[in-house]
N, C-alpha and C positions, 0 to 999 in steps of 0.2 A: 455427478455433474461432469460430463465429458468435456474435455478441452477440444475446441475445433481444430482440425488439421491445419497446419501452417508450415511454411517453408522455413524451418529453424532446425537447429541441431536436435537430435533425439536426446532423451534423458540419459544422464550418466548411468553406467552399469550399477553403481551403488544404489541409485534410486530404484532401478528395476529389481535388484536383489532384495531391497527392503520391502517393497510392495509384495513381492513373491513370498517372502517370509511371513508377512502379516496374513496374506490370503491363505497360506498353508497352516496358519494357526500356531506358528512356532512361539514358544514361550518367550515373553519379553519383547517380541518384535513390535507390537503396536505401542507398547510403552516407550520403546526407543523412538518410534515415529513421533509420538506426542512430545517427548523431551526435545527432540531435534527442532520441531516447528512450533512449540508453544510460544516462544518469544515473538516470532513473526506473526502468529495468529493474534496475540494480545495487542501488539502495536497496531495492526490494521484495524481491529475492532475498536480499540480504545480511541484511535484517531478519529473514528467516525462517530461513535456514540457518546464519548466523554462522560461516562458514568461507570464507576468501578464495579458496582453490583451487576449492572446490565452487561458489562464487558465480561465478567466472570461467567455468567450464565450463557452468554452468546458463544464464548470460546468453548464451553462444554458442548453446546449444540454443534459448533463447527466440527469438533472431533468425532461426535456421534455420526454426523453426516459423512465424514471422511471414512469412518469405519464401515458404514452401510454401503457406500458407493465406490469404495476403492477398486472393486472389480472392473469399474468403467475406465480406470486410468490406463491409457494405452502407451505411455512413454513417448508421446509426441513432443513433450516439453519437459523441463525439469520438474521434479516433484514439488519443489518450492513454489513454482508458478501455479501448479494445480491446487496446492493447499491455499495459496493466496486467493485464488479464484473463489474457493468455497468460503473463505473468511469474508471476502468482499461481499459475496452474495448474501450471506447471513446478516451482516451488519447493515447493508443497504436496505434489505427487506425490513429490518427493525426500524430504521429511520422512516421508511414509507408508512409502516403501521402507526408510528407515533406522529406522522405528518409534520416532521421537522424539515426545515430547508436544508438541502444538500449543498447548494451553491448559493452565492449571493444573488439576490433578486434585482438589485439595481443594475441599470444598463451600464456595461463596461465596454461597449463596442469601441469607444475611442481609445481604449487602452489595450486592445487586442494585438497580439504579436503575430507576425507571419507564422504560418503553421510549421515551418521547418526550424524555428528557433526555440531553444530551451533556455539558454543563458542570456543575461543582459549585461554580462561583464562583471557582475557583483560576485565576489569570492565568498560564498556562504561558509565554506569550510574554514577559511582564514578568520572570518568574523567570530568563530566560536572559540578562539584561543583565549581571549580575555574573559574572565569569569563574570564580571559585571555585564559584559556584552552578551554572554551566554544566557544570563537570566532574562535580559531584555529579548533576546532571540526566542527563547522558549515561550515567553509571554506573547510575543508577536505570532508565533506559530499557533499557539492556543486560540488566538483571535481569528485565525483563518477559517473559512467554511470547511465542513467535514471532508468533502471530496478533495479539496486542495491539500489538507493536512495528510490525508491518506496517500496521495500521489507523491508528495514530498518524502514521506517515509519510505515508500517503495523505491523511489529513484535514488535518494541520497543515503538513507540508512541501510536499506536492504541491497542497494546497488543493483537493482534489477534493470534490465534493458527496456527501452520503450516498447519494443515488440512484446516482451513478456508481460509488461504491465497491461498492454492492450488486451492480451489474451486473458489475463487474470480479472480485469475489470469489465471487459466488454466494450470499452471506449475506443474510439478511433485514435490512431497514433497522433494525428494532427490536433485533436481535442486535448489529448494528454499534454502535448508540447505547449499548447496555448495556456492550459491551466498551470503548468510548471512555470512558464515565463511570467504569467500574471502574479502567481503567488510569490515568486522570488522578487518581483518588482515591488510588491506590497511590503514584503519583509524589509527590503532595502529602504523604502520610504519611511517605515516605522523606525528602523534603527537610526537612520539619518536624523530624524526628528528628535529622537530621545537621546542619542549619544553623539551625534555629529560625525557618524561614520561616513567617510567619503565613498562615493559610488565607485 
């Protein structure tokens, strides 16, 4: 699964060294790659499919694909972004096969944010300090459509840049920003309703 060329920093030397070691068949190299990225893979796939057994099988498929196609990795972006792309592709294909909705079907045009906005001023990180609030936040995230859950994970938990997320998911940057803005607004509304958290 080649990553399209883009004007970004090239992959760190450690990424290129790891790929080279795997391709050369060095002992333990692929296992090291799996250990390094299995958490990322699990979070992406699980955010989309929400089924532990399916997630386990799909993560195995992700690493099988990575093993088979690693020779296509050119170092145009971080290995993390490339792995995320494979995980997104596998999980999204699974959703398509199951004919499950990826995004909300109701019209939200009135709530769309300008394409260059991500934040609405709500401090998502600060809201996670309180344990009760954390439980409500996790429940609210679980209620989001799969695509928005995945984008929140990549942006907030994995701390990936918008450009890297765009390369990993194939979505336009403006689309990603709109989804992030919309999902943060929805989380804020849910938290305000349940806990009285100020915006």
